[in-house]
VODRENLUM-680952 format. One record per atom (N, C-alpha, C): residue in one letter; x negated, y negated, z. Coordinates in steps of 0.02 Angstrom, whole numbers, plus 50000, padded with zeros to 5 digits. Layout:
<pts>
aXYZ
...
</pts>
This chain:
<pts>
x496044983650191
x496804982050240
x496724971650178
x497574971950200
x497874965750148
x497754957950184
x497504956150151
x497204947650173
x497694946550206
x498634946850215
x499104947350241
x498874950850310
x498954956650293
x498904960050376
x498274957750413
x497664954950367
x497334950050437
x497554942250450
x497584941450392
x498014934750438
x498654937850492
x499084940350487
x499464941050541
x499024944150586
x498614947150588
x497874950350638
x497844945450709
x497934941550644
x497254934750679
x498114927950733
x498674929450667
x498984925150705
x499364931650791
x499494936350771
x499464941250818
x498974936950894
x498284938450868
x498124940850918
x498034929150942
x498234923750890
x498174918850973
x498814917950997
x499234921650979
x499984919351023
x499924928151087
x499254930951091
x499064936951146
x499524935851202
x499174928251224
x499504927051293
x500084927351311
x500774925151239
x501184928451247
x501724933051285
x502014935051302
x502524941351293
x502934942551266
x503064946351219
x503774947551195
x503474944351123
x502914943751079
x503084942351035
x502914948950963
x503074950850927
x503034955850852
x503244951350767
x502704954250726
x502834953650711
x503084957850657
x503494958950566
x503684963350523
x503394962650481
x503204964750424
x503164967350348
x503664962450336
x503984961750291
x504164959550230
x504274953150162
x504284960850107
x503954955750042
x503164952850020
x503114957550037
x502104953650040
x502294948250099
x502504947650107
x502474944050185
x502424944250251
x502614944550315
x502864947350373
x503294939950422
x503564942550463
x504054940750461
x504054939450562
x503964934850602
x503684933650672
x504304931250701
x504404935050781
x504834932950822
x504524931850879
x504724927550939
x504384926950993
x505254928251055
x505254932851094
x505794934051124
x506304936251085
x506114941951046
x506864942350959
x507174936450922
x506764932950954
x507224925550891
x506644924650823
x506754922450781
x506204922750716
x505854914950745
x505264915250736
x505024908150738
x504674903750666
x504594909150605
x504024908450589
x504014914950535
x503344913050485
x503214918250442
x502684919650387
x502154922450366
x501754921850327
x502234923550218
x502064918850243
x502414918750138
x501684916550093
x501834914550010
x501434913549975
x500984910450022
x501244903250034
x500564896750054
x500704896750116
x500544901450161
x500424901750237
x500854902450284
x500554905050368
x501264903450402
x501624896850397
x501894899050447
x502454892550415
x502934895350471
x503244889950511
x503514891850562
x504364886550576
x504884887250574
x505354886250575
x505264878050627
x506054874650563
x505574863450603
x506154863950670
x505854860550708
x506144861450786
x505854852650816
x506364851150858
x505594846750883
x505404845850926
x505044852950942
x504284857050940
x503994856650909
x504174857550867
x503644862050822
x503574853950804
x503914849750777
x503694842250763
x503584839050780
x503394839450853
x502994836650913
x502414842350922
x502164845450903
x501494848350891
x501534849750839
x501664844750777
x501094847550714
x501504845250691
x501494833550719
x501594828050662
x501484827750569
x500694830150587
x500394828850518
x500964833150497
x501064839050488
x501414844350431
x501784843050399
x502174842850363
x502464838850305
x503134847650257
x503454845450272
x504114850950291
x504224854050205
x504204859750182
x504254864950140
x504684868550130
x505004870750062
x505184878450080
x504544884250073
x504514886850106
x504194894650104
x504154899550053
x504624898849992
x505094899649943
x505664896949905
x505564897349848
x506264894649780
x506824895449843
x507254892849833
x507934891349900
x508094894549951
x507484893849980
x507444894450045
x507474886550092
x507994886950167
x507524881450204
x506934879650219
x506724872850217
x506064872250225
x505974873150283
x505084871950289
x504924876050353
x504134868550362
x503894870650422
x503344866350431
x502504872150413
x501934872650366
x501554874050380
x501344871450454
x500714878550488
x500704880550536
x499824877350544
x500044869050570
x499294866150546
x498594864250618
x499134868950678
x498604870450732
x498644879150766
x498444883850709
x498504889450700
x497914891450752
x497084887450733
x496544887450787
x496264888650847
x497044881450884
x497094880550911
x497504885850999
x497104888251004
x497814894851021
x498394893951097
x497914886151139
x498314884951175
x498814881651144
x498894877451101
x499424871751068
x499884876351034
x499584880251023
x500214887150975
x500484889351010
x500274890451091
x500774895551089
x501234888751156
x500924885451153
x501304878951214
x502124878151147
x501944875251100
x502504876251065
x502844878051028
x502624887651016
x503164891551040
x503594893551060
x503404893551142
x503564891251193
x504424888551197
x503854880551190
x504594874351170
x505154876051103
x504864880851093
x505354877951026
x505774887051033
x505754889351037
x506184896051080
x506764892851113
x506864887351142
x507574887351155
x507894884651074
x507754880651073
x507584877351016
x507984884750943
x507824889550960
x507944891850872
x508774898050884
x508984898550846
x509614901250846
x509314908750833
x509994911150911
x510014919850945
x509944923450850
x509834930250868
x509774933650820
x510664939450825
x510714937550762
x511514937950734
x511224946850764
x512024949550774
x511634957550806
x512104959850709
x511464965550681
x511724972150655
x512534973050643
x512574971450563
x513304974250593
x513384981450546
x513924985150629
x513634992650560
x513934992550495
x513835000550471
x513965000450421
x514875005950442
x515235000350392
x515915005150371
x515985009250365
</pts>
């Protein structure tokens, strides 16, 4: 089992009290969804989430950085081992996240 797969399973376990959390493998990492909105993912430098008022509130010590070259900055998750706080942050992030774009139909 890859290190990232184990890490993704740990994150899913930390979010296990929330309904509608899922992840999908993407380019060697994982993208995480909550109620079909992207909350963040596992990138080369660890688990990162989108920058929202909630993520800044719960992780004031986290310094935004791009997960990969050319990407929008995200916040490295500093509260991963605090299951309750992590889940509360994700719930509070939800209304601040953009809705998922509908897939374009192929012509």
